[in-house]
N, C-alpha and C positions, 0 to 999 in steps of 0.2 A: 567269731573274730577275737574275743577276749581270751578264749582257751588257746588259740593259736599263738597269740602274743605271749602268753604265759609260757607256752612250750618253747618259744624262741628264747625267752629270758633264761629258762633253765639250761638250754643247750649252750648258752654263752656264760653260764654261771661261774666257771673256773676263773675267767679273766674279764668278766663283765663289770658294769658299774658298781654292783654290790661288792665285788672283790676289792676294787680299788678304794672304795670307802673304808672297808674293814682294814685293808692293808695300811692305808694312811693313818687312820685313827690308832690302829694297833702299834705301829712303830713310833708314833708320837708319844703314846703312853709309855712304851719301853724306853724311849729316849729320856723322858722326864724322870722316870724311876731310876734309870741308869745314871743320869747326871747327879741325882741326890745321893745315890749309893757311892759314886766316885768322890763326890765332894766330902761326904762323911769319912770315907776311907783315907783319902789323900790330903784333905785339908787345904786343897789348892783349887780355887775356882777356875783359873785359866786352864790347868791340866784337865780337870773334870769336863770343862766345856769343849776343849779340843778333842778329847777322847770320844765324847758324845757325838759331836758333829761329824767326825771322820768315820767312826766305827758304825754308828747307827745309820748314817747315810749309806755306807757300803752295805750294811745289812738289808736296808730297804731295797737297794738296787739289786743285790744278789738274789734275794727271795722273789722279787718281782720277775727277774729274768728266768729264774727256775720255774715259776708258775706259768709264764708265757710259753716256755719251752715244753713243759708237760702238757699244757692245753693243746698245743699244735702237734706234738709228737708223744702221745700217751704211752707208747711202747707196746711190746708184745704181751706183757702180763703185768699184773699188779705187783707180783713179787720182785720182778726186775726193776720196776719203778721205785719200789721201796729201798732196794739194795743200792741203786744209784743215788737216791736221795740221802741215804745214810753216809755213803762215801763223800758226797758233796758237803754234808754237814761237818764231817771231820776236817776236810780241807778248808772250808770257810772258817771254822773255829781256829784252826792253826794259823791261817792268814791274819785273822783278827787279833789273836794273841801276839803274833809277831809285830803287827803294826802298833799295838798298844805298848809293847815293850820298847819299841823304837821311839815312840812319842815320849815315854818316860825319860829317855836319855836326853831329850831336848831341854829339859828343865833342871836347874841346879838341885842337887840332892838336899841341900839345906832349906830349899823353898818348899819342899814337900814334907808333910807331917809324917807320912808312913811310906816306906819303900820296901815292898816285899822282896825277900830273897828269891823266892820261886815265883816271880811275877808272870813268867811265861806260862807255867803250869796252871796257875790260878786263872789267868785270862783264857786259856784254852778250855778249861772246865766251864767257866762262866758262859763263853760264847757257844760252846757245844750244847749247853743246856738251852740257851735261847733259840738256836737254830733247830734243835730237836723238838722243842715244844711247838715252834712255828710249823715244822713239817707234819707233826702229828695232827695239829688243828687243820692244816690244809688238806691232808688226805682224808680226815674225818668228814670235813665239809664236802669234799669232792665225792666221797662215797655216798653221802646223803643225797647230793644232787643227782648222781647217777641213778640211785634208786627211785627218786622222784621222776626223772626222765623216763625210766622204764615203766613206771605206773602210768604216766601221761601217755606214753606210746600205746599201752594196752587199752587205756580209756578211749583214745582216738580210734583204734581199730574196732573196739566194741561199738562205739557210737556209729561208725560207718556201717558196720554190719547191721545194726538196728535200723538205720535209715534205709538200707537196701531191702531189709525184710518188710518194713512198713510200705515201701514203694511197691513191692511185690504183692502185698495184701491189698493195696488200693487198686492195683491193676487187675486183681481177681474180681473185685466187687462190680465195677462198672460194666465189663463185658457180660458178666452173669446177668445183671439187671437188664441190659440192653437186649440180650438174647431172648429173655422171657417177654419183654415188652413187645418186641417185633413179632414174636410168635402170636401174641394176643391180637395184634393189629392184622396180621396175615389171616387169622381165623375169621375176621370180620369182613374182609374185603369183598368176598363173593356175595354174601347175603345182605350185609349192611354197609355199603360203600360210604355213605355219608358219615356214619358213626366211625368207620375206619379213618376217614379223612380228619375228623375232629380229634381222634386219638393221636394221630400223627402230629397235629399241631401242638397238643399238650405234651407229647413226648419231646418235641423239639424245645418247648419252653423249659421242661425239666432238664434236658441235656445242656441248655445254655447255662443254667445255674450250676450244674455239675462241672462243666468246663471252667466256669469262672472261679471255682473253688478247687481246681485240680491240684494246686500246690498247697492246699490247706489240709492238714491232717485232722484238725478239729474245727468245728464251727459253732456259732451261737445257736442255742436251741430255737430261738425265734426264726432264724434263717432256715433251719432244718424243718421246722413245722410248716413254713410257707412252701418249701419245696415238696414236702410230703403231700400237701393238699393238692398240688398239681398232679402228683402220681395217683392220688386217690381219685381225682377227676377222671383219669383214664379208666380206672377200674369201675367207677360209677357208670360210665358209658357202656362198659362191657356187660355189667350185670343188671343195669336198670333198676327196677323197683325191688329186686331181690336183695339189694345190698344197701346198708346204712353205715355211715361213719359218724362218730361223735368224738369231740375233743373237749377236754377240761384242763386248761393249762393255767397254773398259778402264775400271775404276772411276775412274781419275784424270781421265777425260774427261767425267764426268757433270755437272760443274758449269760446263763451258765453255758459251759462248753461241753460238747459231746463229739464223739468221732463222726467224721463226715459220712453221710448216707446211712447212719445207724438207724434212724427212724424208718427209712425206706426198707431196710432189711427186716425190721420187725413187722412192718405192714405187709410186706410181700409174704412172709411166713404166715401171718395171721389170716390173710385172704386165702392162701393156698389150702390151709387146713380148715378154715371156717366154711369154705364152699363144699367141703367133703361131708360136713355134718348133715345129719338126716333132718334137714329143715328146709322149708320152701324159701324162707327169708333168713338171712344171716347179717350180723352186724359186728363191727370191730370198734373198740373204744380206746381212746388214747387219754392218758392222764399224766400229768407232770407236776411236781411240787418240790420244794426244798424242805429237807428234814435234817436238823442239826448240822447245817452247812453242806450237806450232800444233796446232789440232784438225784431225784428218783423219778424214773419214767416207767410207766406200765402200759402195756397194750394187751387186750384180751380178745379172744374169739371163741365162738362156740366149738364144741368138740371135746374129746378126751385124748390124753396122751396114751398111745398104744402100749408103751412099755417103759420101764425105768430108763432104758437106753436112750429114749427120746430126749431126756433132759440133758444128756451128755453131748449128743450130736443131733442137729436138726437141720441139716442142709448146709450148703456152701456159705450162704450169707451169714447165718448165725455163728458158725464155726469161725468164720473170718472175723466177725465182731468180737468174739471172745479173745482172739489173739491180739487184736488191736487194743482192746481194753488192757490186756496184760502189759503191753508195751507203753501205752500212753499214761496209764494209771496203775503202775505196779503196786500191788497190795492195797489199792484204793478204788479199784473198779470191780464190779460184780455183775454177772448176768445169770438169771435163774429162770427156768421154765417150771411151772407147777400147775397142778390141777386145783381149781376152786369150784366146787359144785359141778355144774355142767359146762364150765368154761375153762379154757387154757389161758393162763396168764404168763406173759413174759415181762420180767422186771429187770430194768437196767439201773444200776446205782453207780455214780461216780462222785468221789470226794476230792475237793481241792482243784488246783489248776493242773492241766495236762503237762506231761514231760515233753518239752520241745526237742525231740531227737533229731 
């Protein structure tokens, strides 16, 4: 909402509140300086005040009208707008000089200290300078506002693209998980229907959590751990005594944020590869702690990485997690798969608050 309001303010910048404040203050300053210059030049306060009130008021009205016209009818090109503005500056300066010359005639020559012979020419040059400076400042500010509007438009487009990409990534994760979970339950129905029924209940519990967070790109670690243990419960029913899960979570890390369903992705990968290890019994271990302000999450399973390529791509879930880390924690999120002795360790590190795309 804040960025949208800023964008609207920029689009109205040429004649918005900021313009009128600058316009009013600018012409008041010019009027004050002009009055002092005229008073020093002509030595007549009445003439100086009359010239100031008439000419600077006309200048304020003329430049305001020009700005409003330009804002509503910017023209086909910048060059055409500048050419028209230059012509109008000449006309306005000529009109101003003519009015000043006429006002001089209303005062007796002996009442004025100095009466220039070439008063019209001097007035024309003076007002041409005033209007030219105003025009240059106006077009300079307008160009800066246009550049900022273009940058804001690009940022809005990029933000929308990132939102769509994140939504696509989230839509990949849940169907992938649900497909695998349903396959697990189907495999148990014929031989262990009671176990399959309990698996279904636990899956329903997990899906309720997932649906409640469907609009949340990131969640607190505490919530994700609780949901993970529901998922682990499904796998415990599947493998029975063959499978063990242990968790060691630093309480200081519980309120840190991580991508939604990140732990489930790590656990799914750990179980898939751990069960392939040449062991009758396998275990996965979850650890989480804070280190120098960063959240570090590790999950390990038995087995070895088959090839270096395994560290680059290791299934849909982990590849998806890498992409979401890059979007939510640009330059501050890291995911690594490595071999430590006879166990494969997945390490997830996030620093700071996530970017709310």
